[in-house]
C-alpha positions in Angstrom: 44.7 7.5 -26.5 44.4 10.7 -24.5 42.6 12.4 -27.4 40.2 9.4 -28.0 39.4 8.0 -24.5 36.3 6.3 -25.9 38.5 3.9 -27.9 39.0 1.1 -25.4 39.8 -2.6 -26.0 36.7 -4.2 -27.5 35.4 -1.1 -29.1 34.2 -1.6 -32.7 34.7 1.1 -35.2 34.4 1.7 -39.0 37.8 2.3 -40.6 38.7 3.5 -44.1 42.2 2.9 -45.4 42.9 5.5 -48.1 45.7 6.6 -50.3 46.9 6.4 -53.9 48.8 3.9 -55.9 51.2 4.3 -58.8 49.6 3.5 -62.2 50.2 4.1 -65.8 49.9 7.9 -65.9 48.0 9.6 -63.1 47.9 8.1 -59.6 44.6 6.5 -58.8 43.0 7.1 -55.4 41.6 4.2 -53.4 39.6 3.6 -50.3 39.3 0.3 -48.5 36.3 0.1 -46.1 36.8 -2.1 -43.0 35.3 -2.9 -39.7 37.9 -2.7 -36.9 38.1 -3.7 -33.2 40.5 -2.1 -30.7 42.6 -4.8 -29.2 45.2 -2.8 -27.3 46.2 0.7 -26.3 49.8 1.7 -26.6 50.9 4.6 -24.4 54.0 5.0 -26.5 57.5 5.7 -25.4 58.8 9.2 -25.4 61.3 9.9 -28.2 61.0 6.3 -29.6 57.3 5.5 -30.3 54.2 7.7 -30.4 51.1 6.6 -28.6 48.4 4.7 -30.5 46.1 1.8 -30.8 46.3 -1.8 -32.0 43.3 -2.9 -34.0 42.1 -5.9 -36.0 40.7 -5.1 -39.4 38.1 -6.9 -41.4 37.2 -5.6 -44.9 33.5 -5.2 -45.4 33.3 -7.5 -48.4 35.4 -9.6 -50.8 36.2 -6.7 -53.1 37.5 -4.7 -50.2 39.5 -7.7 -49.0 41.1 -8.1 -52.4 42.0 -4.4 -52.4 43.6 -4.7 -49.0 45.5 -7.8 -50.1 46.9 -6.0 -53.1 47.9 -3.0 -51.0 49.8 -5.3 -48.6 51.6 -7.2 -51.3 
């Protein structure tokens, strides 16, 4: 939060979740495009939890929503 003071509760941002998934052979990269809204700021707890943000995410379309569902399953 100290590095991104503009991210306050209610701020809307574009968010991309990216990574790779195991497949047959080479790993395939993926990107999931979402809209996000900051809902809380977490100052963290020294030695236990780093500081960060809580956000709600909403995939931009049905294809992105299905990709996110598959990732979470």
